[in-house]
C-alpha distance (Angstrom), angle and dihedral (degrees) to the residues before:
residue distance angle dihedral
M1 . . .
N2 3.80 . .
D3 3.77 119.7 .
V4 3.76 112.5 -140.2
I5 3.77 116.3 -150.2
A6 3.78 115.7 -161.9
Y7 3.76 117.9 -156.3
S8 3.76 119.7 -158.7
S9 3.76 122.1 -144.5
S10 3.79 118.1 -129.8
S11 3.82 90.3 -108.8
D12 3.83 89.5 53.2
L13 3.81 89.9 53.6
Q14 3.80 90.9 48.5
D15 3.81 89.0 50.0
R16 3.81 86.5 65.7
G17 3.80 94.1 43.7
A18 3.79 102.8 -99.9
G19 3.79 117.2 148.4
Q20 3.78 131.2 40.7
N21 3.79 115.8 -10.1
L22 3.79 134.2 177.0
S23 3.80 109.0 -126.6
F24 3.79 121.2 -151.2
H25 3.80 142.4 151.2
C26 3.78 131.6 -109.8
M27 3.82 124.9 166.0
K28 3.85 87.6 -0.5
I29 3.82 88.3 -64.2
A30 3.82 122.4 126.2
L31 3.81 108.1 -124.6
A32 3.79 138.0 170.3
L33 3.80 141.0 -162.2
P34 3.79 128.8 -162.4
I35 3.81 106.3 -92.1
N36 3.80 91.8 -135.9
R37 3.82 88.2 72.5
V38 3.83 94.9 50.5
R39 3.81 115.2 93.8
E40 3.80 98.9 173.3
I41 3.79 145.6 -35.1
I42 3.79 119.0 -119.9
E43 3.77 136.7 -175.6
Y44 3.79 115.6 -95.3
G45 3.79 107.2 -99.6
H46 3.78 145.9 153.1
L47 3.79 115.8 -28.5
T48 3.80 127.5 -164.9
A49 3.81 110.8 -134.8
V50 3.80 117.6 -130.6
P51 3.81 118.1 -156.0
M52 3.81 123.9 -122.0
M53 3.80 96.4 21.4
P54 3.81 125.6 135.9
N55 3.83 112.1 -85.3
Y56 3.81 91.6 -107.4
V57 3.83 93.1 59.0
L58 3.81 104.7 87.3
G59 3.79 94.6 -173.0
V60 3.78 136.1 -94.0
I61 3.78 138.0 -58.6
N62 3.78 130.2 -154.2
L63 3.79 106.0 -122.1
R64 3.80 108.5 -175.4
G65 3.80 91.8 -41.3
N66 3.81 96.5 -39.5
V67 3.80 121.5 114.9
V68 3.81 103.7 -132.9
P69 3.81 121.6 -171.6
V70 3.82 112.3 -137.6
V71 3.80 121.2 -145.6
D72 3.81 124.0 -161.9
L73 3.81 101.6 -136.0
S74 3.80 93.9 -158.0
A75 3.82 91.2 53.2
R76 3.82 90.0 45.4
F77 3.80 87.4 58.2
G78 3.83 89.0 51.6
A79 3.81 94.4 -111.7
G80 3.81 99.0 116.1
A81 3.78 131.2 -104.7
T82 3.80 122.3 -29.4
V83 3.80 112.8 -101.5
L84 3.79 103.8 -125.9
G85 3.79 115.7 -124.2
K86 3.80 140.3 163.9
R87 3.82 93.0 -81.2
T88 3.83 97.9 41.2
C89 3.79 108.6 127.2
I90 3.77 144.0 160.2
I91 3.79 120.7 -111.0
I92 3.81 108.5 -151.6
L93 3.79 109.6 -145.0
E94 3.78 128.0 -166.7
L95 3.79 110.5 -143.1
P96 3.80 122.9 -169.4
N97 3.79 118.8 -122.9
T98 3.78 136.3 168.9
D99 3.81 92.6 -99.4
G100 3.81 95.2 44.5
P101 3.81 136.6 -72.5
H102 3.80 119.7 -39.5
L103 3.78 128.0 -155.3
V104 3.80 121.6 -130.3
G105 3.80 127.5 177.4
L106 3.78 121.9 -139.1
V107 3.83 119.5 -160.1
V108 3.81 111.6 -143.3
D109 3.80 134.9 170.3
A110 3.81 95.5 -117.9
V111 3.79 141.3 -21.2
D112 3.80 115.7 -127.4
E113 3.81 116.5 -179.2
V114 3.78 147.9 -54.6
L115 3.80 110.9 -89.3
D116 3.78 131.7 -167.3
I117 3.80 104.5 -138.3
E118 3.80 118.7 -163.1
I119 3.81 120.4 -143.9
A120 3.83 89.4 -120.9
Q121 3.83 89.0 63.3
I122 3.81 93.9 57.1
E123 3.78 125.1 94.6
P124 3.82 124.0 -174.0
P125 3.80 116.1 -95.7
P126 3.80 116.0 -89.4
S127 3.79 116.5 -110.0
F128 3.82 90.6 -133.4
G129 3.79 143.2 -5.5
T130 3.81 102.6 74.6
A131 3.79 130.6 101.7
I132 3.80 86.7 -123.7
R133 3.80 127.0 73.1
S134 3.81 108.8 -102.9
D135 3.82 91.9 -129.2
F136 3.84 87.8 64.1
I137 3.83 91.1 57.2
M138 3.80 122.6 88.3
G139 3.80 95.2 -179.2
M140 3.78 146.8 -38.9
A141 3.81 116.2 -108.5
R142 3.80 115.4 -151.3
R143 3.81 114.9 -132.0
E144 3.79 135.4 166.4
Q145 3.82 90.0 -102.1
G146 3.83 93.6 50.3
F147 3.78 129.4 -89.6
L148 3.78 130.9 -19.9
I149 3.81 113.2 -151.1
I150 3.81 112.4 -136.8
L151 3.80 109.8 -151.6
K152 3.81 129.9 -140.7
V153 3.79 99.9 -128.3
D154 3.81 95.7 -167.8
K155 3.80 92.8 54.0
L156 3.80 94.3 41.2
L157 3.81 95.4 50.8
D158 3.79 111.8 42.4
L159 3.81 106.4 -160.5
D160 3.81 91.7 -161.1
E161 3.81 87.5 65.7
L162 3.80 95.6 41.5
L163 3.81 103.4 41.1
P164 3.82 97.3 73.5
I165 3.79 89.9 67.0
V166 3.80 92.1 56.8
D167 3.82 85.7 72.2
V168 3.82 91.3 63.0
P169 3.82 110.9 147.7
D170 3.81 115.8 -105.0
A171 3.81 89.6 -116.8
V172 3.81 90.0 66.3
M173 3.82 92.7 50.0
T174 3.79 95.2 48.2
G175 3.79 98.6 37.4
């Protein structure tokens, strides 16, 4: 009998959510994103609405000269708009694209901490039973307080839907 040992590459481990992740809350659910996608975290502030966008796109912000679309994560999950509170913030993500990285803001209830998640802690996503579509879930990290859902950023934020609003006329951004 031959024992087969499978070795995972570092990108394979990251595909399941292992490594450093930013943990946060949305809809009273503990969530996480790979830290390598997070550019910064900013205070929730004034947004400029853009017509004819999906209901989960709140508008855009001007971040040091960049037009950044802002997505309400709760609305993206189909749970309605985020109720703004003292800890509500925007996580600025950098998403790769063929013509260079693009910034997208994600409104969440509160940011918690950066966690180092080991591959042994991660379970595959459930096929049903969560408030979040299973195709948005990379994995479920076991913790003492329950599970932490690690999100698939690329599936959650479809750049093809969001990129048209980056071409917002200057009049909209200044008005």
